Each structure stands twice: as structure tokens, then as C-alpha cells.
N, C-alpha and C positions, 0 to 999 in steps of 0.2 A: 588704419587711421589716415585720413586725407590731409592735404596741405592746409586746409582751413582749420582743421582740428589742431594741427601742429602750431599754426600761428596763434590760435587762441591759447594753447598751452604756454607758448612762449610769452605772450603779452599778459595773460591773465592767470598764469600758473600760481603765482604767489598770492593772488587775491582769493578771498572767500567766495563760495558759490553765490551768496546773496549779492555780493558786489558785482559779480558777473551778470546776474539777472538785472541789476539796476542799469548797467552799461547797455545791455541788450534793449531794455525798455526805452532808454534815451535814444538809441539808434533807430528804434521803430517809430518814435514820435514824429509826426509831421510838424515842421516849424513854420511859423509865419515869417514874413520878410523882416519884421522888427526883431524877432527872436534870432534869426540866423545872422543878421547884421551884428547884434550884440555878441553872439557866439563867436563870430569871426574877429571882432575886436578883442575878445578875451583870448582866443587861440593865436591870432596873428599879430595883434597889436594895432591893426587898422583894417579897413575894408577896402581891398583893391578896387580901383575904378571899374574894371570889367564886372566885378561881382556886385557893385552898386546897381548895375543894370540887370545882370543875370538873376540876382536874387528876387527881383520884382516879378520875374516870369516863373522861375522855379527855384526855390531855396535849397533843394537837395544838393546840387553841385557845390554851393557855398559851404555847406556843412562838411561835405566830403573833403573839399580843398583845405578847409581849416584844420581838420584832423590830420591830414597829410602834412601840412605846414608845421603843426605843433610837434609831429613826430620827428621832423628834421631839425627845427629850430629850438626845441625845448632844451632845458639844461641837461648836460651830460658831461663828458670829459671836458668840453668847452661850455662856457656859460652862454645862455641865450644872447646876452648883451654882446659878447665877442663874436658870435655867429652873425648877428645882425650887422655889426660893424664890418666884418669881413665881406659880407654880401654887398653892403653899401660901397665899400672900397673897390670891389670889382666893378660896380656900376660906374664909379668915377673913371676907372681905368678904361672901360669900354664905352664910355659916353652913353650910358643907358639910363634914360630918365625913369624907366620903370624899376630899375634896381636901386637908384639913389634914394628912392622913397623909403628904403629900409632904415633911413635915419630916424624915422618916427618910432618904429618898434624898438630901435636901439635906445632912444631916449626913454621910452616907457620901461625898458629893462634896466635903466639907471645910468646910461652913458652920459658922461660929462661933456661940456663943450670942448675941453682939451682932448679928450679921447676921440671925439668926432673929428676934430681938426687933424689929429695925427693919422687917423685911419683914412681920411680923405687925402691927406698928403701922400701916404703910401700908394693909394690908388692912382694919384696923379703921376708919380714916378713910374709906376708899373705901366701906365699908358704909353710911356715913352720907350720902354724897354722890351715889351713883348712883341714877337714877330707880328707884323700887320697891325700893331696898335695905333691908336689915333695920334699919338704924340703928346708930349707934355703940355704944350700950349692949349690944346683942345680939352685935355683932361682937366686942366686948371679951371676952365670955365665950369665944368661939372662939380669940381671941388667947391667953387664959390657958390654954386646953386645949392649944394648940400648945406653949407653954412647959412645961406639965406632961408632955406626951409626950416632949419633948426631954430634960428632966431625967431621967426614968425610963429612957429609952433609953440615955443616956450612962452611967448607973449600972449598966446591965445588968438592970434591974428589969422586971417584966412591966408592960406598958402596954396601954391599950385606947382606941380613938378613938370607939367607938360601942358602946352596949349591944347584946347579942345580941337579934335580932328575936324578937318574941313570936308573930307571925303571927296576931294576933287583931283586926286592923283597928281597934285602939283600944278594943275592947270589954273591959271589965273584969268 
């Protein structure tokens, strides 16, 4: 028995053979851009910016990433909400705009404004205490950005976590 068979047994062992066939059929189906974007929203809670572009060229990586994402962030010993808040908090700590975006799937998983504030606050403090961290004042700016994104998202307003790239390597 090969590694693939072992993984199938691990993931599908408790499922009926007919369910396995349905999963295989879904994996074999070619998805359109619209289908993969909806699939990513379901699996990830949002469509990451890079996949908004990649999916227009080839949707398969989007589906693969969404499955990987769901396997990590799905409910387990920790809830999806708590995993998303943890990731967002790390984004605040390391001043990562691509990580603070996880406030959106945290909201979709039921995070309250109070939970988001507390998680962002933990990230802010972490940014001041980890070796080589950016420092609390810099992480504070990202904590504020998280709260800004959260407020706009809840109101249905357009929000942005990162300015559009200029592709100029900082040359003005």
C-alpha cells in the first residue's frame, strides 16, 4: 500500500465508498473562475488577492489552495474562529498586511468586535516582545488597520488591506 492509499484511508476511511466516489468526481471536475472563487469563499472565507488574478488564468491552484487552507483552518481542537484570530494577531505582531486580512474569515466564523480587538491587542504586545519584532508602536498601526477593516466589512463598505503595488521597486 502506497502513501496515497494511506492518506485516502486516513481521510476517507470512515466514509462510505459512494462518498469517496463523489469526492473524487468533484476533484476531477474542471471549475470555472466563478466556481473556484465561490469555492474559495466557502473554504477560506475570502478570495486572496493573488488568487483573484491566478484564478482568471488557471482555477486549479485556487481549488488546491482552498482545500489546503480548509484542512488547516477548519474546526478541530481549536475552532476556525480562534485559528483565524490567531493568524490575524500574528499579522499585527509582524506588521503583515497579508496576514491581518484574516480578520475577514474570523468575522465570517463568528468573531465579535471585542474578540477582534483583544486578539489585535495581543498581536500588538507580541510585536514589542519577540526578538527582532517591529515594536509596539508599529504593531499598533496594524491593530488599528484591523479594526478599520472590520468596521468597513461589517457595514458592507469597500475596504483595502494593502495599497495596489506600483512595481517600481521604490523608485519614484
